[in-house]
Residue frames as qw, qx, qy, qz and C-alpha x, y, z in Angstrom:
[[0.186, 0.193, -0.098, -0.958, 107.04, -138.41, 76.15],
 [0.451, -0.127, -0.687, -0.556, 104.61, -140.81, 74.54],
 [0.317, 0.012, 0.701, -0.639, 101.52, -141.66, 76.52],
 [0.026, -0.342, -0.897, -0.279, 98.50, -143.82, 75.87],
 [0.213, 0.073, 0.146, -0.963, 95.76, -141.22, 75.48],
 [0.336, -0.219, -0.773, -0.492, 93.06, -143.61, 74.28],
 [0.318, -0.477, -0.776, 0.262, 91.48, -143.99, 77.73],
 [0.102, -0.477, -0.270, 0.830, 91.30, -140.18, 78.06],
 [0.008, 0.101, 0.537, 0.837, 89.80, -139.49, 74.62],
 [0.410, 0.271, 0.376, -0.786, 86.40, -137.84, 74.65],
 [0.732, 0.444, -0.102, -0.507, 85.52, -139.13, 71.17],
 [0.640, -0.107, 0.726, 0.227, 86.04, -142.67, 69.83],
 [0.352, 0.661, -0.239, -0.618, 86.78, -141.79, 66.24],
 [0.723, 0.170, 0.635, 0.212, 86.40, -143.84, 63.09],
 [0.235, 0.742, -0.248, -0.576, 87.82, -141.44, 60.52],
 [0.906, 0.332, 0.244, -0.097, 87.70, -143.24, 57.15],
 [0.705, 0.629, -0.172, 0.278, 91.20, -142.37, 55.91],
 [0.706, -0.076, -0.260, 0.654, 94.76, -141.75, 56.93],
 [0.200, -0.970, -0.140, -0.011, 95.65, -138.66, 58.91],
 [0.616, 0.310, -0.194, 0.698, 98.77, -136.49, 58.71],
 [0.409, -0.850, -0.223, 0.246, 99.53, -134.47, 61.83],
 [0.577, 0.482, 0.065, 0.656, 101.45, -131.42, 60.62],
 [0.225, -0.972, -0.041, -0.057, 103.09, -128.25, 61.86],
 [0.299, 0.743, -0.498, 0.333, 106.47, -126.84, 62.75],
 [0.580, 0.045, -0.709, 0.398, 108.74, -128.45, 65.28],
 [0.058, 0.038, -0.580, 0.812, 107.57, -128.25, 68.88],
 [0.520, -0.165, -0.160, -0.823, 103.82, -128.42, 68.18],
 [0.539, -0.150, 0.717, -0.416, 103.44, -131.91, 69.64],
 [0.645, 0.302, -0.469, -0.522, 102.89, -133.82, 66.40],
 [0.377, 0.153, -0.910, 0.082, 104.09, -137.09, 67.93],
 [0.125, 0.104, 0.763, -0.625, 102.07, -136.89, 71.16],
 [0.555, 0.327, 0.151, -0.750, 98.91, -135.78, 69.38],
 [0.565, 0.337, -0.623, -0.423, 99.46, -138.24, 66.52],
 [0.198, 0.076, -0.956, 0.200, 99.87, -141.18, 68.89],
 [0.294, 0.229, 0.629, -0.683, 96.66, -140.19, 70.69],
 [0.604, 0.369, -0.166, -0.687, 94.73, -139.87, 67.43],
 [0.455, 0.260, -0.828, -0.201, 96.03, -143.27, 66.32],
 [0.006, -0.049, -0.909, 0.415, 94.93, -144.82, 69.61],
 [0.428, 0.318, 0.384, -0.754, 91.48, -143.21, 69.36],
 [0.640, 0.424, -0.298, -0.568, 91.03, -144.45, 65.78],
 [0.894, -0.095, 0.437, -0.010, 92.62, -147.86, 66.26],
 [0.678, 0.714, -0.150, 0.087, 95.21, -146.95, 63.60],
 [0.819, -0.124, -0.032, 0.560, 98.94, -147.50, 63.50],
 [0.073, -0.970, 0.069, 0.222, 101.13, -144.46, 64.17],
 [0.791, 0.313, 0.063, 0.522, 104.09, -143.69, 61.88],
 [0.352, -0.791, 0.029, 0.499, 106.71, -141.27, 63.20],
 [0.590, 0.799, 0.051, 0.104, 107.67, -139.16, 60.19],
 [0.119, -0.880, 0.460, 0.004, 110.96, -138.07, 61.75],
 [0.710, -0.286, 0.636, 0.098, 112.09, -141.72, 61.73],
 [0.762, 0.491, 0.394, 0.154, 111.80, -141.70, 57.92],
 [0.132, 0.948, -0.240, -0.163, 114.28, -138.86, 57.40],
 [0.829, 0.382, -0.264, 0.312, 117.46, -139.86, 55.55],
 [0.722, -0.416, -0.177, 0.524, 120.55, -139.80, 57.80],
 [0.394, 0.235, 0.106, 0.882, 121.89, -136.78, 55.93],
 [0.251, -0.699, -0.284, -0.607, 118.78, -134.76, 56.86],
 [0.712, -0.656, -0.242, 0.073, 119.15, -135.71, 60.52],
 [0.682, -0.121, -0.045, 0.720, 122.85, -134.81, 60.43],
 [0.175, 0.458, 0.180, 0.853, 122.08, -131.40, 58.90],
 [0.436, -0.735, -0.264, -0.447, 119.30, -130.56, 61.34],
 [0.785, -0.495, -0.223, 0.299, 121.36, -131.75, 64.32],
 [0.560, -0.028, 0.029, 0.828, 124.09, -129.37, 63.18],
 [0.032, 0.683, 0.290, -0.669, 121.58, -126.49, 62.99],
 [0.029, -0.182, 0.574, 0.798, 121.51, -126.46, 59.18],
 [0.606, 0.347, 0.295, -0.652, 118.02, -125.86, 57.73],
 [0.547, 0.188, 0.778, 0.246, 116.72, -128.35, 55.19],
 [0.201, 0.309, -0.368, -0.853, 116.10, -127.28, 51.63],
 [0.805, 0.261, 0.043, -0.532, 113.32, -128.46, 49.34],
 [0.620, 0.441, -0.642, -0.095, 115.87, -130.79, 47.73],
 [0.019, 0.256, -0.871, 0.419, 116.54, -132.32, 51.16],
 [0.511, 0.069, 0.533, -0.671, 112.84, -132.69, 51.96],
 [0.688, 0.281, -0.323, -0.585, 111.53, -134.24, 48.71],
 [0.481, 0.166, -0.861, -0.017, 113.00, -137.76, 49.25],
 [0.052, 0.047, 0.785, -0.615, 111.64, -137.75, 52.81],
 [0.530, 0.247, 0.190, -0.788, 108.20, -136.61, 51.67],
 [0.640, 0.261, -0.579, -0.432, 108.16, -139.22, 48.92],
 [0.285, 0.074, -0.925, 0.238, 108.92, -141.90, 51.51],
 [0.284, 0.181, 0.597, -0.728, 106.05, -140.69, 53.69],
 [0.618, 0.307, -0.187, -0.699, 103.85, -140.76, 50.58],
 [0.507, 0.198, -0.825, -0.154, 104.97, -144.36, 49.93],
 [0.017, -0.042, -0.861, 0.507, 104.07, -145.25, 53.50],
 [0.464, 0.263, 0.299, -0.792, 100.61, -143.71, 53.08],
 [0.650, 0.343, -0.389, -0.556, 100.06, -145.56, 49.79],
 [0.443, 0.264, -0.856, -0.035, 101.50, -148.95, 50.73],
 [0.117, 0.008, 0.832, -0.542, 99.51, -149.58, 53.84],
 [0.196, -0.382, -0.816, -0.388, 96.13, -151.28, 53.40],
 [0.324, -0.737, -0.570, 0.166, 94.66, -149.83, 56.58],
 [0.055, 0.911, 0.005, 0.409, 94.61, -146.12, 57.38],
 [0.678, -0.161, -0.342, 0.630, 97.46, -144.75, 59.50],
 [0.155, -0.984, -0.066, 0.051, 98.33, -141.58, 61.39],
 [0.741, 0.220, -0.033, 0.633, 101.63, -140.01, 60.31],
 [0.255, -0.865, -0.056, 0.429, 103.52, -137.11, 61.84],
 [0.594, 0.281, 0.317, 0.684, 105.09, -134.83, 59.23],
 [0.131, -0.451, -0.120, 0.875, 105.82, -131.10, 59.25],
 [0.331, 0.580, 0.671, 0.321, 104.27, -130.79, 55.73],
 [0.202, -0.516, -0.155, 0.818, 105.20, -127.11, 55.76],
 [0.145, 0.299, -0.360, -0.872, 104.27, -126.19, 52.18],
 [0.738, 0.335, 0.187, -0.556, 101.15, -126.71, 50.11],
 [0.607, 0.501, -0.568, -0.241, 103.24, -128.50, 47.47],
 [0.034, 0.279, -0.924, 0.259, 104.40, -130.98, 50.14],
 [0.506, 0.153, 0.639, -0.559, 100.83, -131.64, 51.24],
 [0.709, 0.470, -0.143, -0.505, 99.70, -132.00, 47.63],
 [0.382, 0.429, -0.816, -0.063, 102.42, -134.62, 47.08],
 [0.171, -0.075, 0.895, -0.405, 101.20, -136.55, 50.13],
 [0.637, 0.324, 0.326, -0.619, 97.57, -136.33, 48.99],
 [0.661, 0.510, -0.403, -0.376, 98.49, -137.56, 45.52],
 [0.230, 0.391, -0.886, 0.096, 100.81, -140.30, 46.80],
 [0.411, -0.057, 0.743, -0.526, 98.27, -141.66, 49.28],
 [0.213, -0.060, -0.833, -0.507, 95.82, -142.56, 46.52],
 [0.334, -0.589, -0.734, -0.044, 92.92, -142.12, 48.95],
 [0.228, -0.866, -0.107, -0.433, 91.43, -139.45, 51.16],
 [0.591, -0.141, -0.477, 0.635, 93.72, -138.16, 53.87],
 [0.240, -0.934, -0.224, -0.138, 93.07, -135.50, 56.47],
 [0.467, 0.358, -0.344, 0.731, 95.59, -133.00, 57.76],
 [0.500, -0.791, -0.322, 0.141, 95.64, -131.89, 61.38],
 [0.386, 0.611, -0.153, 0.674, 97.47, -128.57, 61.49],
 [0.599, -0.643, -0.326, 0.347, 98.89, -127.89, 64.94],
 [0.342, 0.625, -0.042, 0.701, 99.99, -124.30, 65.42],
 [0.538, -0.712, -0.339, 0.298, 101.10, -122.10, 68.25],
 [0.043, -0.991, 0.124, -0.014, 102.78, -118.92, 69.33],
 [0.606, 0.576, -0.454, 0.307, 106.53, -118.78, 68.65],
 [0.173, -0.588, 0.593, -0.523, 107.34, -118.32, 72.36],
 [0.860, -0.168, 0.324, -0.356, 105.31, -121.41, 73.28],
 [0.917, 0.368, -0.149, 0.040, 107.07, -123.42, 70.57],
 [0.343, 0.650, -0.539, 0.411, 110.56, -122.28, 71.62],
 [0.473, -0.489, 0.535, -0.501, 109.80, -123.15, 75.25],
 [0.956, 0.013, 0.189, -0.224, 108.65, -126.63, 74.29],
 [0.798, 0.505, -0.277, 0.180, 111.65, -127.24, 72.07],
 [0.111, 0.666, -0.568, 0.471, 114.08, -126.10, 74.77],
 [0.629, -0.377, 0.499, -0.462, 112.50, -128.44, 77.35],
 [0.975, 0.139, 0.004, -0.176, 112.46, -131.60, 75.26],
 [0.355, -0.604, 0.695, 0.162, 115.30, -134.07, 75.29],
 [0.576, -0.029, 0.797, 0.181, 116.57, -136.60, 72.79],
 [0.585, 0.718, 0.374, -0.040, 115.37, -134.82, 69.64],
 [0.645, 0.042, 0.286, 0.708, 117.71, -133.86, 66.80],
 [0.179, 0.740, 0.344, 0.550, 115.87, -130.63, 65.89],
 [0.358, -0.217, -0.365, 0.832, 117.36, -127.63, 67.73],
 [0.057, 0.807, 0.466, -0.358, 115.21, -124.63, 68.67],
 [0.157, -0.537, 0.290, 0.776, 117.52, -122.50, 66.50],
 [0.094, 0.077, 0.778, 0.616, 115.82, -123.92, 63.37],
 [0.168, 0.600, 0.717, -0.311, 112.30, -122.92, 64.41],
 [0.167, 0.696, 0.006, -0.698, 112.43, -119.55, 62.65],
 [0.085, 0.288, -0.732, -0.612, 113.39, -121.18, 59.33],
 [0.050, 0.330, 0.940, 0.072, 110.43, -123.55, 59.66],
 [0.131, 0.697, 0.482, -0.515, 108.09, -120.67, 60.48],
 [0.124, 0.585, -0.316, -0.737, 109.38, -118.77, 57.44],
 [0.059, 0.102, -0.886, -0.448, 108.81, -121.82, 55.21],
 [0.201, 0.368, 0.855, -0.306, 105.34, -122.62, 56.60],
 [0.281, -0.130, -0.426, -0.850, 102.41, -122.08, 54.25],
 [0.407, 0.064, 0.643, -0.646, 99.30, -122.22, 56.43],
 [0.065, 0.168, 0.926, 0.333, 96.79, -124.78, 55.07],
 [0.318, 0.387, 0.362, -0.786, 93.89, -122.32, 55.15],
 [0.634, 0.438, -0.068, -0.634, 91.05, -123.45, 52.90],
 [0.251, 0.319, -0.884, -0.232, 92.61, -126.80, 52.02],
 [0.788, -0.183, -0.347, -0.474, 90.22, -129.77, 51.92],
 [0.892, -0.284, -0.348, 0.045, 90.00, -132.18, 54.86],
 [0.452, 0.283, -0.424, 0.732, 92.14, -129.98, 57.09],
 [0.493, -0.803, -0.331, -0.053, 91.52, -129.08, 60.70],
 [0.315, 0.562, -0.329, 0.690, 93.44, -126.43, 62.64],
 [0.684, -0.650, -0.328, 0.034, 94.10, -126.57, 66.37],
 [0.008, 0.826, -0.369, 0.426, 96.03, -124.20, 68.65],
 [0.758, 0.011, -0.597, 0.264, 98.55, -126.05, 70.84],
 [0.010, -0.512, 0.415, -0.752, 98.60, -123.63, 73.78],
 [0.760, -0.412, 0.099, -0.493, 95.97, -125.45, 75.91],
 [0.528, -0.405, 0.741, -0.090, 97.02, -128.58, 77.84],
 [0.064, 0.250, -0.875, -0.409, 97.83, -131.57, 75.63],
 [0.182, 0.318, 0.924, -0.107, 94.66, -133.48, 76.49],
 [0.312, 0.696, 0.312, -0.566, 92.51, -130.46, 75.57],
 [0.200, 0.553, -0.542, -0.600, 94.37, -130.22, 72.24],
 [0.039, -0.031, 0.980, 0.193, 93.79, -133.93, 71.61],
 [0.259, 0.508, 0.748, -0.341, 90.09, -133.63, 72.44],
 [0.304, 0.706, -0.005, -0.640, 89.72, -130.66, 70.08],
 [0.120, 0.393, -0.767, -0.492, 91.51, -132.51, 67.28],
 [0.116, 0.170, 0.978, 0.019, 89.29, -135.57, 67.73],
 [0.298, 0.628, 0.521, -0.495, 86.14, -133.43, 67.77],
 [0.294, 0.665, -0.268, -0.632, 87.17, -131.65, 64.56],
 [0.057, 0.234, -0.905, -0.351, 88.09, -134.94, 62.87],
 [0.272, 0.367, 0.853, -0.251, 84.70, -136.32, 63.87],
 [0.359, 0.698, 0.171, -0.596, 83.22, -133.44, 61.89],
 [0.264, 0.563, -0.600, -0.504, 85.21, -134.53, 58.83],
 [0.396, -0.114, 0.911, -0.027, 84.40, -138.23, 59.20],
 [0.536, 0.506, 0.668, -0.102, 81.36, -138.08, 56.93],
 [0.187, 0.729, -0.239, -0.613, 82.83, -135.63, 54.43],
 [0.860, 0.350, 0.368, -0.045, 82.44, -137.07, 50.94],
 [0.418, 0.860, -0.281, -0.086, 85.40, -135.42, 49.15],
 [0.933, 0.045, -0.094, 0.344, 88.91, -136.65, 48.54]]
């Protein structure tokens, strides 16, 4: 599923901070995140790999995660953002504002959020076609119900995932380029 998108990128980006690629399952956080990392020359961190085994077991069994399940995982992602000297790109659903606020606070520096969103039918189709992932399509509705759209949040770009992956990546990079000189935190 992973592909080196750096050679296809329209924009060579030098965003000054770490980037969290967020959204519900099936939005392409890993593919887009890897491409952003390649375009920026940053390391990519797969947020799903940081889930505790119990979370993976629950999701694999079709059991939705609770806030109590998610907080240790989010704190670990926050530690990753804070402990790395160079900026990184991390994939993380970051469904609620409180989760994103924790990541912003934990990072200790400016981070941008790339919110990937799409129509439920598109997401279900993607989830049903993928292989080797522990998150079943049956949990999508619980994620959609939990999702708090990051409208109006600082350093956040929003991109629809319906176009082809490369078009999504190009749009993300163009929007991040617009944030690159933003002076806030």
